[in-house]
C-alpha positions in Angstrom: -36.1 12.5 -23.9 -33.6 15.3 -22.8 -35.4 15.7 -19.5 -34.9 12.0 -18.7 -31.2 12.3 -19.2 -31.0 15.4 -16.9 -32.8 13.5 -14.1 -30.3 10.6 -14.4 -27.2 12.7 -13.8 -26.7 14.9 -10.7 -24.8 18.1 -11.5 -21.8 18.6 -9.2 -19.9 21.8 -8.4 -17.0 22.7 -10.6 -13.8 24.2 -9.4 -14.0 28.0 -9.8 -10.8 28.0 -12.0 -12.3 25.4 -14.3 -15.6 27.3 -14.4 -13.8 30.6 -15.4 -11.9 28.8 -18.2 -15.2 27.3 -19.4 -16.7 30.8 -19.6 -13.9 31.8 -22.0 -14.3 28.6 -24.1 -18.1 29.2 -24.2 -17.6 32.7 -25.6 -15.2 31.3 -28.3 -17.7 28.5 -29.2 -20.6 30.9 -29.5 -18.7 32.8 -32.2 -17.9 29.5 -33.9 -21.5 28.4 -33.8 -23.4 31.6 -34.4 -20.9 33.8 -36.3 -19.3 37.1 -35.6 -22.0 38.4 -33.3 -21.7 35.4 -31.1 -25.4 35.0 -30.7 -28.3 33.3 -32.6 -30.5 35.3 -34.8 -33.3 37.2 -33.1 -36.4 35.0 -32.8 -34.5 31.8 -32.4 -36.3 29.6 -29.9 -34.7 28.8 -26.6 -35.2 25.1 -27.4 -32.9 25.5 -30.4 -30.3 27.3 -28.3 -30.6 24.6 -25.7 -30.0 21.9 -28.3 -26.8 23.7 -29.5 -25.6 24.0 -25.9 -26.4 20.4 -25.0 -24.7 19.1 -28.2 -21.5 21.0 -27.4 -21.7 20.0 -23.7 -22.2 16.3 -24.4 -19.4 16.2 -26.9 -17.1 18.0 -24.4 -18.1 15.4 -21.7 -17.5 12.5 -24.1 -14.1 13.8 -25.2 -13.1 14.4 -21.5 -14.0 10.8 -20.6 -12.3 9.3 -23.7 -9.1 11.3 -23.2 -9.1 10.6 -19.4 -9.5 6.8 -19.8 -6.9 6.7 -22.5 -4.4 8.6 -20.5 -5.2 6.6 -17.3 -4.6 3.3 -19.3 -1.2 4.7 -20.6 -0.1 5.5 -17.0 -1.1 2.2 -15.4 1.1 1.5 -12.4 3.3 -1.6 -12.4 1.4 -3.1 -9.5 -1.7 -3.5 -11.6 0.1 -6.2 -13.6 1.2 -8.2 -10.5 -0.7 -11.3 -9.6 0.1 -13.5 -6.6 1.7 -16.9 -7.6 1.9 -16.1 -11.3 3.9 -14.0 -13.8 2.0 -11.5 -16.0 3.5 -10.9 -19.4 2.4 -7.7 -21.2 0.1 -8.6 -24.1 -0.5 -5.3 -25.8 -3.9 -3.6 -25.6 -7.5 -4.3 -26.3 -10.0 -1.8 -27.6 -12.5 -0.9 -24.8 -15.8 0.7 -25.6 -18.5 2.1 -23.3 -21.8 3.7 -24.1 -22.4 6.8 -21.9 -25.1 9.4 -21.8 -22.8 11.6 -23.9 -22.1 8.8 -26.5 -19.6 6.1 -27.1 -16.3 6.4 -25.3 -13.4 4.3 -26.7 -9.8 3.7 -25.4 -7.1 1.1 -25.5 -7.1 -1.0 -22.4 -3.7 -2.6 -21.4 -3.8 -6.4 -21.1 -1.5 -9.2 -20.1 -1.2 -13.0 -20.2 -0.8 -15.1 -17.1 2.2 -17.4 -17.7 1.1 -20.3 -15.5 -2.7 -20.1 -16.0 -2.3 -19.3 -19.7 -5.3 -17.0 -19.8 -5.9 -13.4 -20.7 -5.6 -10.9 -17.9 -7.0 -7.4 -17.7 -5.6 -5.4 -14.8 -8.2 -4.5 -12.1 -6.4 -1.4 -10.8 -8.7 1.0 -9.0 -10.2 3.6 -11.3 -9.4 1.8 -14.5 -12.2 0.7 -16.8 -15.9 0.8 -17.1 -16.8 -0.2 -13.6 -15.5 3.1 -12.2 
């Protein structure tokens, strides 16, 4: 099953500064996971080490996506709530959920109501939501 997920996602290059920071975080996490020595007990199978690494990596990916979509929604531009020939009134937020390879990602999606059409409106700003 793990092999199938790797085939579905193409790994892209990471900025060298981000990669350097991840090296430091990985060192900290090794100590949290394996204790003071920062490594698994001798004889631990690579498969087990891989499972630990993938669990941490997928949770990091899930958190990055969840925080990114939440912040993006909070910083929605005004233009996203403009519709030709109608007035959009802010109508709070709606919970958005998306299942990803890393797990479920949830955030609050801004929404509005069209005054003339009297229907719910979800801004379609570029980069906002599940279709991106």
